[in-house]
N, C-alpha and C positions, 0 to 999 in steps of 0.2 A: 704533631705536625703543625707547621705554621705556613701561611701564605704571604708572599710579597707581591706587589703589583707596581709596575713602572712602565709608562708609555703603552698601556694595555697589554703588556706581557706579564705573565704570572710565573712566579718561582715558588717551589715547594722546599721547605727547610725542615730537616729532622730536629727534634727537640733536644737531642743529646749530642755532645761533641764526639767526634771520632778522631782518635789520635791527636787530641788537643785542639781540634778545629771543628767549627760548625761547617756543615756542607749542605748544599742544596742544588737543585737542578731546575732549569727552565722548562715549562710545560709547552714544548714545541716539538715538531717533527724532528727527530734526530736527538743528539745528546749535547747538552751544554751545561756544564757544572760551574758552580761558584763556591768560594771558600772564604773563611775568615776566622782568626783566633778570637776575635771579639764580635759582638753583634754589629757594632759600627763598621768594622772591616768587612763583615759579611754583606751588609747592605751596600757598601761602596763597590765591592766586587760584583754584586748582583747588578747594580746599575751599569757598571762598565760592560758586563757580559751582554746586557740588553742592548746597549749602544753598539757593541761590536756585532751582535746578531742583526740588528736593523741595517747597519752599514753593509754587511755581507748580503742581505736580501736585496738591497739597492744595487749593489755591484752585479749580483747574479740575476737581476731583473725578476725577482721572486717575490710573491706576496708573503709578508710575515704572518705567522700564526698568532693573530691578535685575539684577545678574549673580549667577548661581547657580554655585557651585563644585562640580564633580562629584568625589566622593572614592571 
């Protein structure tokens, strides 16, 4: 399992391809998945999904599920 982070939103990616694609999901309340046949496509789709999620939160006047790193 691998983690991606963009704009304080985390995504989890499985190590193996499923049906020729990498897939992952955002660690948020609800379900938001992203896909790519290459790792580059996966990262691009992840970033687009994060942007879409943040826009939805803004429109819906909802606080996004941001990750806070403890130092």
